[in-house]
C-alpha positions as CSV (number, residue, x, y, z in Angstrom):
1,M,130.6,86.0,105.9
2,K,129.7,81.9,105.4
3,T,129.5,80.8,101.9
4,D,127.4,78.0,102.7
5,G,123.3,77.7,102.2
6,T,122.8,79.4,105.9
7,R,125.7,82.0,105.2
8,S,124.8,85.2,107.2
9,V,124.9,88.5,105.6
10,A,127.8,91.7,106.0
11,R,125.4,94.2,108.0
12,R,125.6,97.6,110.1
13,A,121.4,97.6,110.5
14,K,119.8,96.1,112.8
15,A,117.3,93.7,112.0
16,F,114.1,93.3,113.5
17,M,111.2,91.1,111.6
18,V,107.3,90.6,111.8
19,L,106.5,86.9,111.4
20,G,102.6,86.3,110.9
21,T,100.7,83.2,112.1
22,G,98.8,82.9,108.6
23,S,98.5,85.1,105.8
24,D,96.2,88.4,106.5
25,V,96.6,88.8,110.4
26,G,98.0,92.5,109.5
27,K,101.9,91.9,108.8
28,S,102.4,94.2,106.2
29,L,100.5,97.0,108.2
30,V,102.1,96.2,111.2
31,V,105.7,96.6,109.4
32,A,104.3,99.8,107.9
33,A,104.0,101.2,111.6
34,L,107.2,100.1,113.1
35,C,108.9,101.5,110.3
36,R,107.0,105.1,110.8
37,Y,107.7,104.4,114.3
38,L,111.4,104.2,113.9
39,A,111.9,107.4,111.5
40,R,110.0,109.5,113.7
41,L,112.9,108.4,116.3
42,G,115.1,109.8,113.3
43,I,116.1,106.5,112.8
44,A,116.9,105.3,109.2
45,V,115.1,102.3,108.6
46,A,114.3,100.4,105.2
47,P,111.5,98.1,104.9
48,F,112.2,94.1,103.5
49,K,110.3,91.6,102.3
50,A,113.1,88.5,100.3
51,Q,109.8,87.0,98.7
52,N,106.2,88.6,98.3
53,M,103.6,87.1,96.2
54,S,101.2,89.8,95.3
55,L,99.1,91.3,91.8
56,N,99.6,94.3,93.6
57,S,102.8,96.0,92.3
58,A,104.5,99.4,92.4
59,V,107.3,100.7,90.3
60,T,110.3,102.7,91.6
61,P,112.1,105.9,90.4
62,D,114.5,104.0,88.8
63,G,112.0,102.0,86.8
64,K,111.8,98.6,88.8
65,E,109.2,96.4,90.2
66,I,107.9,95.5,93.6
67,G,105.7,94.1,95.6
68,R,103.1,97.1,96.3
69,A,103.3,96.3,100.3
70,Q,106.5,97.4,100.2
71,A,106.4,100.6,98.4
72,L,103.8,101.6,101.2
73,Q,106.1,100.6,103.8
74,A,109.0,102.8,102.2
75,E,106.5,105.5,102.4
76,A,105.7,104.8,105.9
77,A,109.6,104.9,106.4
78,G,110.2,108.4,104.7
79,I,112.3,107.1,102.0
80,A,112.0,106.2,98.1
81,P,110.9,102.4,97.2
82,S,113.5,100.1,95.4
83,A,114.0,96.7,94.2
84,D,116.3,95.2,97.1
85,M,113.0,95.8,99.5
86,N,111.5,93.0,97.8
87,P,114.3,90.8,95.3
88,V,111.5,88.3,94.6
89,L,108.3,89.1,93.6
90,L,105.4,86.1,92.1
91,K,102.8,87.4,90.3
92,P,100.7,84.4,90.0
93,S,99.5,83.8,85.9
94,S,98.0,80.6,86.2
95,I,96.5,78.0,88.9
96,E,99.8,76.6,89.1
97,G,102.7,78.8,87.4
98,A,103.6,82.4,88.4
99,Q,105.9,85.6,86.7
100,V,108.5,85.8,88.6
101,V,110.1,89.3,89.0
102,L,113.3,89.3,89.8
103,Q,115.3,92.2,91.8
104,G,112.9,94.8,90.5
105,E,112.9,93.2,86.7
106,R,110.8,90.4,84.9
107,F,112.9,87.0,85.1
108,G,110.6,84.3,84.0
109,T,107.1,82.2,84.7
110,V,107.6,78.8,87.0
111,R,105.5,76.5,88.2
112,A,105.1,75.6,91.9
113,S,106.7,72.3,92.0
114,D,110.0,73.9,90.0
115,Y,109.7,76.9,92.7
116,R,110.6,75.1,95.8
117,G,113.9,73.0,94.0
118,R,116.1,74.8,91.7
119,N,114.7,77.9,91.7
120,R,115.7,78.9,95.6
121,E,119.2,78.2,94.5
122,R,119.2,80.5,92.3
123,F,117.2,83.3,93.6
124,W,118.8,83.0,96.9
125,P,121.9,84.4,96.5
126,A,119.7,87.9,95.1
127,V,118.0,87.7,98.2
128,L,120.7,88.2,100.4
129,E,122.8,90.6,97.8
130,S,119.9,92.9,97.9
131,Y,119.6,92.6,102.3
132,E,123.8,93.6,102.5
133,R,122.9,96.4,99.9
134,L,120.3,97.9,102.8
135,A,122.0,97.2,105.7
136,E,124.9,99.3,104.3
137,R,122.8,101.6,104.0
138,Y,120.4,101.8,107.4
139,D,120.5,101.5,110.5
140,A,117.6,99.8,111.2
141,I,115.6,97.2,108.8
142,V,112.2,95.5,109.7
143,L,111.7,92.7,107.5
144,E,108.4,91.3,106.8
145,G,107.9,86.9,106.6
146,A,105.3,85.6,103.9
147,G,102.2,83.6,105.3
148,S,103.4,81.5,108.3
149,P,106.5,80.3,109.2
150,A,104.8,76.9,110.4
151,E,104.2,75.8,106.8
152,I,106.8,72.5,108.0
153,N,105.9,71.4,104.0
154,L,108.0,74.4,102.9
155,R,110.6,74.9,105.4
156,E,113.2,73.8,103.3
157,G,112.3,75.8,99.8
158,D,112.1,79.1,102.7
159,I,114.0,81.9,101.7
160,V,111.5,84.5,102.9
161,N,110.7,83.4,106.7
162,M,113.5,81.8,109.1
163,A,116.0,81.4,106.7
164,M,115.4,84.8,106.0
165,A,115.5,85.6,109.9
166,H,118.7,83.7,110.4
167,A,120.6,85.1,107.9
168,A,119.6,88.9,109.1
169,D,120.1,87.9,113.0
170,A,116.5,89.3,113.5
171,R,114.6,89.6,116.7
172,C,111.1,88.0,115.5
173,M,107.8,89.1,116.8
174,L,105.0,87.0,115.4
175,V,101.6,88.4,115.1
176,G,98.1,86.8,115.4
177,D,94.8,88.0,114.4
178,I,92.1,87.8,117.4
179,D,89.3,88.7,114.2
180,R,89.6,85.4,113.1
181,G,89.3,83.3,115.8
182,G,91.8,80.8,117.5
183,V,94.4,83.5,117.8
184,F,96.2,81.9,121.2
185,A,95.6,78.5,119.5
186,S,97.6,79.8,116.1
187,I,100.4,81.4,118.6
188,F,101.2,78.3,120.4
189,G,100.8,75.8,117.5
190,T,102.8,77.8,115.1
191,L,106.1,78.4,117.9
192,A,105.2,74.2,118.6
193,L,106.2,73.4,115.1
194,L,109.1,75.4,114.8
195,D,112.9,73.4,115.6
196,E,114.0,74.9,118.3
197,R,116.7,76.9,116.5
198,D,114.1,78.9,114.5
199,R,111.7,79.1,117.6
200,A,114.6,80.7,119.6
201,R,114.1,83.8,116.9
202,I,110.7,84.6,118.0
203,V,111.1,86.8,121.4
204,G,107.7,87.6,122.0
205,F,104.6,87.9,120.1
206,T,101.5,90.3,119.5
207,I,97.6,89.7,119.0
208,N,96.5,92.4,116.3
209,K,92.6,92.9,115.3
210,F,91.1,93.1,118.8
211,R,87.6,94.6,119.2
212,G,86.5,95.0,122.6
213,D,87.0,94.9,126.4
214,R,91.2,94.1,126.4
215,S,90.1,92.6,129.9
216,L,88.8,90.1,128.9
217,L,92.0,89.1,126.6
218,E,94.1,89.4,130.1
219,P,93.7,85.7,131.1
220,G,94.4,84.3,128.3
221,I,97.4,86.3,127.9
222,V,98.6,85.4,130.9
223,E,98.2,81.5,130.3
224,I,99.7,81.7,126.8
225,E,103.0,83.7,127.9
226,R,103.5,80.8,130.0
227,R,103.1,78.4,127.8
228,C,105.5,80.3,125.5
229,E,107.9,80.9,127.7
230,R,107.5,84.5,125.8
231,P,106.2,88.1,126.2
232,C,103.3,89.4,124.8
233,F,104.4,92.2,123.1
234,G,100.9,93.7,123.4
235,V,97.2,94.1,121.9
236,L,96.6,96.1,118.3
237,P,92.9,97.5,117.9
238,Y,91.2,96.3,114.6
239,L,91.3,100.3,112.9
240,T,88.7,100.7,110.6
241,D,89.0,103.1,107.8
242,L,92.5,103.0,106.7
243,Q,93.3,104.6,103.4
244,L,96.1,102.4,102.4
245,D,97.0,99.6,99.9
246,E,96.4,96.1,100.4
247,E,99.1,93.6,99.3
248,D,96.9,90.4,97.8
249,S,93.3,89.7,96.3
250,L,92.1,88.3,100.2
251,P,90.9,91.7,101.0
252,L,89.1,92.0,97.5
253,E,87.5,88.6,98.4
254,R,86.0,90.6,101.1
255,R,84.6,93.6,98.5
256,R,82.1,91.6,96.5
257,L,79.2,91.8,98.5
258,G,75.9,93.6,97.8
259,A,73.0,93.5,96.1
260,P,72.6,93.6,92.4
261,W,72.1,96.6,90.8
262,G,68.9,97.8,89.0
263,A,68.6,100.0,86.3
264,R,66.8,102.4,88.5
265,R,68.9,105.3,90.8
266,E,68.4,105.1,94.4
267,D,70.8,107.6,95.2
268,E,72.6,110.1,94.1
269,R,76.3,108.2,94.1
270,V,78.1,107.2,90.7
271,R,78.1,103.6,90.7
272,I,81.6,102.2,89.4
273,A,81.9,98.3,88.4
274,V,85.0,97.2,88.5
275,I,85.5,93.5,86.4
276,A,86.9,90.8,89.3
277,F,88.8,89.3,86.6
278,P,90.4,85.7,88.0
279,Y,93.9,87.3,87.2
280,L,92.6,90.7,88.3
281,S,96.2,92.7,88.8
282,N,96.6,95.8,90.8
283,F,93.3,96.7,92.1
284,T,94.8,99.5,94.3
285,D,94.5,101.4,91.4
286,F,90.6,101.8,92.7
287,E,91.1,102.2,96.0
288,S,91.0,106.3,95.9
289,L,88.1,106.1,93.8
290,A,86.5,103.8,96.7
291,A,87.0,106.3,99.0
292,E,85.4,109.4,97.4
293,P,81.3,109.6,99.6
294,S,80.0,110.3,96.2
295,V,80.9,106.8,94.5
296,E,79.2,103.3,95.1
297,L,82.4,101.4,93.6
298,R,82.2,97.4,93.5
299,Y,84.2,94.3,92.0
300,T,81.8,92.7,90.3
301,A,81.5,89.2,87.9
302,R,77.9,89.9,87.5
303,P,76.5,91.0,84.0
304,D,73.9,93.1,85.7
305,D,75.7,95.3,87.6
306,V,78.4,96.2,84.5
307,A,75.5,96.7,82.6
308,N,74.0,99.0,85.2
309,A,76.9,100.4,86.2
310,D,77.5,104.6,85.6
311,L,81.3,103.5,84.8
312,A,82.0,100.1,84.0
313,I,86.4,99.9,84.5
314,L,88.0,96.6,83.3
315,P,91.4,96.7,85.1
316,G,95.3,95.4,85.0
317,S,95.2,91.6,84.6
318,K,98.0,89.3,84.9
319,N,96.6,87.1,81.9
320,T,95.1,89.3,79.7
321,I,94.0,86.0,77.0
322,A,92.5,84.0,79.7
323,D,90.4,87.0,81.6
324,L,89.3,88.2,78.1
325,Q,87.8,84.2,77.7
326,W,86.6,84.4,81.2
327,L,85.3,87.9,80.2
328,R,83.3,86.5,77.2
329,E,81.9,82.9,78.8
330,R,80.3,85.5,81.5
331,D,78.7,87.4,78.9
332,L,79.9,90.3,80.2
333,D,80.9,91.6,76.6
334,G,77.2,92.3,76.4
335,A,77.3,93.8,79.3
336,L,80.0,96.4,78.8
337,R,78.0,97.2,75.4
338,R,75.7,98.4,77.5
339,A,77.5,100.0,80.2
340,R,76.9,104.0,80.5
341,S,81.0,104.7,80.1
342,T,83.5,102.1,80.1
343,L,87.5,102.6,80.7
344,G,90.3,100.2,80.4
345,I,93.7,99.7,82.1
346,C,96.4,98.4,81.6
347,G,95.7,94.5,80.3
348,G,91.6,95.4,80.2
349,M,92.5,98.3,77.3
350,Q,94.4,95.4,75.5
351,M,91.0,93.7,75.9
352,L,88.8,96.7,74.5
353,G,90.7,96.7,70.9
354,R,90.4,94.6,67.9
355,R,93.1,91.9,68.8
356,I,95.7,90.3,71.1
357,D,98.6,88.7,69.0
358,D,101.0,86.2,71.3
359,P,103.6,85.1,69.0
360,H,106.2,84.8,71.7
361,G,103.5,82.6,73.6
362,V,103.6,85.2,76.7
363,E,100.2,83.8,77.8
364,A,98.2,81.5,75.7
365,G,100.1,82.0,72.0
366,G,98.1,82.3,69.4
367,T,96.2,85.2,68.1
368,H,92.3,86.4,70.0
369,L,89.9,88.6,68.8
370,G,89.2,91.4,71.3
371,L,85.8,93.8,72.2
372,A,86.7,96.2,69.3
373,L,85.4,99.0,71.2
374,L,88.6,100.9,70.6
375,P,91.1,101.5,67.8
376,L,94.0,99.6,68.6
377,S,95.9,96.1,68.4
378,T,98.3,94.8,70.7
379,T,101.0,92.5,70.5
380,M,102.6,90.4,73.3
381,M,106.3,91.0,73.9
382,Q,108.8,89.0,75.8
383,K,110.1,92.4,77.4
384,K,108.0,93.7,80.0
385,K,108.1,97.8,80.4
386,T,107.9,99.4,83.5
387,E,107.9,103.1,84.0
388,R,107.1,105.8,85.7
389,V,105.4,108.2,83.8
390,S,103.7,111.6,83.9
391,G,102.0,114.1,81.3
392,T,98.4,115.4,80.2
393,H,95.0,114.1,80.1
394,L,94.0,115.3,77.2
395,E,90.4,115.6,77.1
396,S,90.5,117.6,80.5
397,G,94.0,119.2,80.2
398,L,94.6,118.4,83.2
399,A,98.6,116.9,84.2
400,I,98.5,113.1,85.6
401,R,101.2,110.7,86.5
402,G,101.0,107.1,86.9
403,Y,102.9,104.0,86.0
404,E,103.5,101.5,83.5
405,I,103.4,97.8,84.1
406,H,102.9,96.0,80.9
407,V,104.4,93.4,78.0
408,G,102.1,94.2,75.2
409,E,103.1,96.4,72.4
410,T,100.2,98.7,71.2
411,R,99.5,99.6,67.7
412,Y,96.7,102.6,67.6
413,D,94.9,103.1,63.9
414,E,96.1,105.7,62.1
415,G,94.0,109.4,63.6
416,R,92.9,107.8,67.2
417,L,91.7,109.9,70.1
418,A,94.8,109.7,72.4
419,F,93.9,109.1,76.3
420,A,96.9,111.4,77.2
421,E,99.8,112.9,76.4
422,I,103.1,111.2,77.9
423,R,106.4,113.2,78.4
424,D,109.4,110.7,79.0
425,E,111.9,112.1,80.1
426,G,114.7,113.1,78.1
427,A,112.3,112.1,75.2
428,V,109.8,113.4,72.4
429,A,105.8,113.5,74.3
430,R,104.0,110.3,73.0
431,L,100.4,109.7,72.9
432,D,99.2,107.1,75.1
433,G,95.5,105.3,75.0
434,A,92.3,105.9,73.0
435,R,89.0,107.2,73.5
436,S,85.7,106.8,71.4
437,E,84.6,109.9,69.7
438,D,81.5,110.1,71.9
439,G,83.8,109.6,75.5
440,R,82.1,106.7,76.5
441,I,84.9,104.2,75.8
442,A,88.8,104.7,76.6
443,G,91.5,102.8,77.4
444,T,95.4,103.9,79.1
445,Y,98.6,102.4,80.0
446,L,98.8,104.1,83.4
447,H,98.1,102.5,86.9
448,G,98.0,104.6,89.4
449,V,95.9,107.5,87.5
450,F,93.2,107.9,90.1
451,D,95.8,108.9,92.9
452,D,96.1,112.7,92.2
453,D,93.5,114.6,93.6
454,R,92.9,117.2,91.2
455,F,92.9,114.2,88.4
456,R,90.3,112.1,90.0
457,H,88.0,114.7,90.8
458,E,87.5,116.7,87.7
459,Y,87.1,112.9,86.1
460,L,83.8,112.1,89.0
461,R,82.8,115.9,88.2
462,R,82.4,115.0,84.1
463,L,80.8,112.0,84.4
464,R,78.3,113.4,87.4
465,D,77.7,115.7,84.7
466,S,77.1,113.6,82.1
467,L,74.1,111.8,83.7
468,G,72.7,115.0,85.3
469,L,74.1,114.8,88.6
470,S,74.5,117.5,90.7
471,A,78.1,118.6,91.9
472,S,79.6,115.9,95.1
473,A,79.8,118.2,98.3
474,R,82.1,115.7,99.8
475,W,85.8,115.1,98.4
476,S,88.4,112.5,99.2
477,F,92.0,113.7,99.6
478,V,94.2,110.5,99.1
479,A,98.0,112.2,100.1
480,R,96.0,113.7,103.4
481,D,94.5,110.5,104.2
482,R,97.4,108.7,103.7
483,E,99.8,110.1,105.9
484,R,96.9,110.2,108.4
485,S,96.4,106.4,108.8
486,L,100.2,105.8,108.7
487,D,100.4,108.2,111.8
488,R,97.3,106.3,113.0
489,L,99.0,103.2,112.6
490,A,102.3,104.4,114.3
491,D,100.4,106.1,117.0
492,S,98.5,103.0,117.6
493,V,101.7,100.7,118.1
494,A,103.3,103.1,119.9
495,S,100.7,103.2,122.6
496,E,99.9,99.5,122.5
497,L,103.1,97.8,121.8
498,D,106.2,97.1,124.1
499,L,108.3,98.7,121.6
500,A,111.9,99.7,123.8
501,A,111.4,95.2,124.4
502,F,111.6,94.6,120.9
503,F,113.6,97.1,119.5
504,Q,115.8,97.1,122.7
505,L,115.8,100.7,123.4
506,P,117.3,102.4,125.8
507,T,114.8,103.2,128.4
């Protein structure tokens, strides 16, 4: 094994990599599809993304934190997620800074200007170490790049695109998004900006998110294959209604549409308003709610939407104090007091309490008054808690499960009504969260609690009863729909792409 900065890794796994012409071209879902495809062939496969920037994260069975997309890809591969699948996770906490999660544990906060220099030297060895462990356990690794490999201003400090492709000796597929336009120029331009060594890694390209008549593309494909001197592996259709997690906030921007809600109910759907904080984290908590036919869910910063919602949700936040201030500046605190019911999750629950103390300067430092809607106070701590948990929702008596990711330590007033009873493995049961006596306001530390079909359906049934609405006639079933979506993805890549050529499978 080489010992310089370009060393390759000791491996037995074959490596394949999905690169993109830019962000949000569909790399994460293509990787998930390829993992499911290989797993169907009986190949032991694992996903890997050296560095991920996302506010959506998941907790592994051993309590480590990774990007949500890698957890989904592991699910597609039929294996448990591990921190080695995403050794560096960057979670933006300010305009210029991000919290670093290194091999599943909180490392600290770095500025973007500093990250390219000495921090690359810190994290690259950990990236290779994580990859080596995966390569020793699996027959194939499907790697995911980040953004575009042609960001020439970032190439020197790269640890996630071409540097990782060389280290893993990966065959690379370049994915372009035709839905945003200019796909041929983006494919050709990406290859043109790479140096000869990097360009040689890319063995072909795929066009993603196509709608329409495939024959109209053929002249362009023939010409771009000639110019790039590489084959087109195929054209993937734009798949709608996939019930799968999305990686970052880019898709979230497309969900804030819709006319403001008025006070009058226009149909029988339950209105759920998720406050769209600047540092909103884990918006995947609400994908299962949004999938329910009886729910109209929107991410909003409009006070009228919040005030006229049947349920207003304060989601998790990567910078709770800054988002609390942002909320007040927009009179959303007043709107919350007028909402029919309110739920705070993680940082959102902390905001609903009386105060937030930050003695260690984890976020802004100092003491900050909360909304005083729940009997609790929080102190920001330097150590982050990441844990999968299960227990009982006390109001309904139903079993619940989810995960905790937070740095706050919350103190509750004596005699408070708890949201849930949590049963930690090998420990005495503990109480989580709080709720008001009239049941209108509640808070919990549990992310992912609505992913359980039985609990979600009962929660919505109770909400509909409180609004005088009849029972819903149709329900969504998350686990079933996720499996069907993953199978649709795998079926699509199997039928539309020349995977025998990409994977060099025997024919």
